[in-house]
N, C-alpha and C positions, 0 to 999 in steps of 0.2 A: 886321414883325410886327403883326398886328391889335391894336387897342386893346381893353382890357377896359372895358366900359361899366357904369356904375352904374345900378341899376334900382330903382324904387319902383313900387308897385301900389295901385290903389284896393282897399278892403276886399273888395268883391264878387268880385274876381278874384285875390285874394292867393294862395289855395290853388292855382289853376290855374297862376299864374305861377311859384310856388315849385317845383311839380312839374316844369314844363318846363325851368326854368333849372338845376335840380339836375344835369341831364345836360350842361350847357354851362358848366362852371366856368371855362374858359379865356376865354370870350367875355363873361361877365356876372358881376356881383357885387352884393350888396345895397347900396343907397345908405344912407349915414349922414346926409349932408347933402343938398344939391341933387342930384337924379338927372340922369343923361344921358338916360334913357329912362323913360317912364311907361307902365304898363299900365292901360288904361281899360276899364270894362265898357261893352258896346255897347247898354245900354238907352237910354231916351229922354233926350235931352240930350247924347249922347256927342260930337256935333260941337262943341258949345260947350265942353265940358270938355277936349277934345283941343286946341282952339284956345287955351284959357286956359293949358294946360301949356306950349305952345309959347311963349306970351308970357312965361311965367315962366323961360324959358331951356332947356326940354327940346329936345334935338337929335333925339329920335325919340319917337314914340307908337305903341303897339300897341293896337288896339281889338279886344276879344274879342266875336265874334258880334254885329256891329252890326245894329240894326233899321233900317228904311227911313227915312232922313233925307237931306235934300239936303246933300251934302258939298262943294259948290262953293266956298263962302266959306272953309271949312277948308283946302281944297286951295290956294287963293290965298294964304292966310296962311302955310301951310307952305312954299310955294315962295318967298315973300318972305323968310322967315327961314332958308331953306336947311335945313329940317327934313324928316325922312321920316316918313310915316304908313303903317303896315302894318295890314291887316285880317286878323285871325286868325279864319278861318272853317272849320268842321269839314269841310265837303264841298269847297267851292271851293278851300280851301287845302291839300288833300291833296297830298302829295309827288308822286304819280303825275301830277298836273297842273301842278305848279309847279317841279319840280326837273328838270334835264337828266339824261339825254337825253329829248327830247320824243316818245318812242315812242308813248305813249298818244294824244297829240294827232295824231300822224301817222296812227295807226290810225283815229281818228274822222274825220279829213279824207278819208282814202281811202274810207270808207264814205259820207260826205256827198256825194262826187262822183257816186255812183250811187244815192242814197237814194230809197226809195219811201215811207218812213214813219219818223218819229222819235217814239218813245214814252218818256215818262219818269215815274217814280213816286218820291215822297218820303214817308217816314214819320217822325213825331215823337211823343213821349210825350204822353199826355192832359194837357191844361192848357196846352199850347203855343199861343199865339195864332196863328190862321190866317195873319195878316199876316206874322208872324215866320217861319213855315214857308215861305210863298210867297217871301219875300225870300231865304232860304237856298237854296231850290230853284232859283230863277231864277239866282242867282249860280253855282250848280253847273253848270247847263246851259250858261251862257255861258262859264264857265271851260273847259268841254270843247271849246269852239270851235264850238258850234252856234249859228248865226245864226237869229233868229226874226223873223218879220214878220207883221203882221195879227193879233197876239195878242189874244184876247178871252176874257172870263169866260163860260163856259157855265153853271157852277153854283158858287155860293159858299154854304157852310154853316158853322155854328160849329165843325164837326169836320173840315172839308176843302174842297176845291175841284176843279174841272175846267176847264182852259184848252184852247183850240184855236187853231191858227195855221198858218203855212206856213214851209217852208224856202225859201231863195233860189231853188231850182230848181222850186218849186211843190208839192213833196211835203207832205202834211199832218203836223202836229205835234199831239200830245196830251200834256198835263202833268196828272198827278193828284197830289194831296196829301191826306194824311189823318193824323189823330192817333189812335193806338191803343197799347194796352198789350200787344198780341199779338205785335208785331215790334219789333226794335231800331230806333233812329233811323238810317235808311239812305236813300240816294238812288241810283237807278239810271237811267242814260241809255242807251237802246237805239236804234241806227240800223239799220233794215232795208233791205237792197238786194234786187235781183232774184235774186241768187245766194247770199246769205248775210246776215250781220249783224255788228255790233260792239256789245258790251255793256260799259259801265263801271259798276261797283258801288262806291259810296263809303260807307265804314262810319262809324259813330259814332266820334268822335275822342278819347274820354277815355283811350284807350290806343292803342298803336301797331298796332292791327288793320290789316291791309293792304287796300288797294283791289284790286279784280280787274278786269283788262281782257282780254276774250276776243273774238277775231275768227274768224268762220266764213266761208270762201270756197269756191269750187268745188274748190279744192285741198286743203281740210281745215280743221281748227281749230287756232288758236294762242292760248295764254295767255301774256301778257307776264310777265317776271320779277317776283317779289314784292319790294316795298319795305317793309321794316319800320321805318317812322318815322312819328311822329304829325304831324298837321297843325299842332298847337301848336308843336312843336319847329321845324318847317320855317318857320313864320311868324317866329319869333325869329331864325333864321339869316338870313332875307331882310332883316329890319330891321337886323341888325348889319352886314351887308354894305353896305346903303344908307347908314347913318350913318358907317361907317368910310371909305367911299369918297367921301362927299359927293354921291352921286347920289340922285336922287329915285326914288320908286316910283309906278306908275300905278294903284295900288289904288283911290284915291278917284275918279279919272276913270271907271274901269270901274264902280264902285259907283253913281255918279251915273246911269248908264243904267238899272240895276236899280231904283233908288229912284224914278225917273220912271215906269217900267213899273208898279210896285206902286201908285203914286198913281193912275194912269190906270185900272188894273184894279179897284181896291177903292174908289175915290172916287165 
């Protein structure tokens, strides 16, 4: 039987943590003393605070919506201590991308094999720093299995950006990001082929609104079955499995790629 882990949270993410863990009473419980797992806000300095928690004995750390920081030193410290670090990201952590079966990733991979264009749009609320939106957007695109090369900044403004690049086969890529009050915080990844397309729409993660994956081919249109589970809840389940089994997660290694991209694009 899986162990019940004791959890503490930084004040900034206490509400988010309590809401997610209320649905997981068999797996987690509030810590009275030293916690097994700490929830950390992903604002500036999160890599240092997560490493400090591991040095204090935490077996796992969950980081909520991390901003772009180099996580390599944290990854090394976690590996040395046998601790797991999970990144809780609204779009990249959506269950349609992180939970088996990998039907969504298979659909995207099928479209990528014959892609003529990849277009992706991300929206965030006004006041969201553009660098934060860009980080979340790139994490979502890479989580979809879309490989990017030659990525460059075409336009960078206080309210958004436009990036251009290529897929491995040479097809063009366009990534648009904007802050607006007119639309919910959503990311969409679209891969167009000569005979159809695959679209992945990743919703805001404050509730279990489902992602939508729709594929159109010469044979017709298919929408994958709906998964009613929040990205927050899925992130906690991934962390519990890693801590319980003693195996690591590759979240930090994958995030290091995005952090480097953001530095190059905005620096």
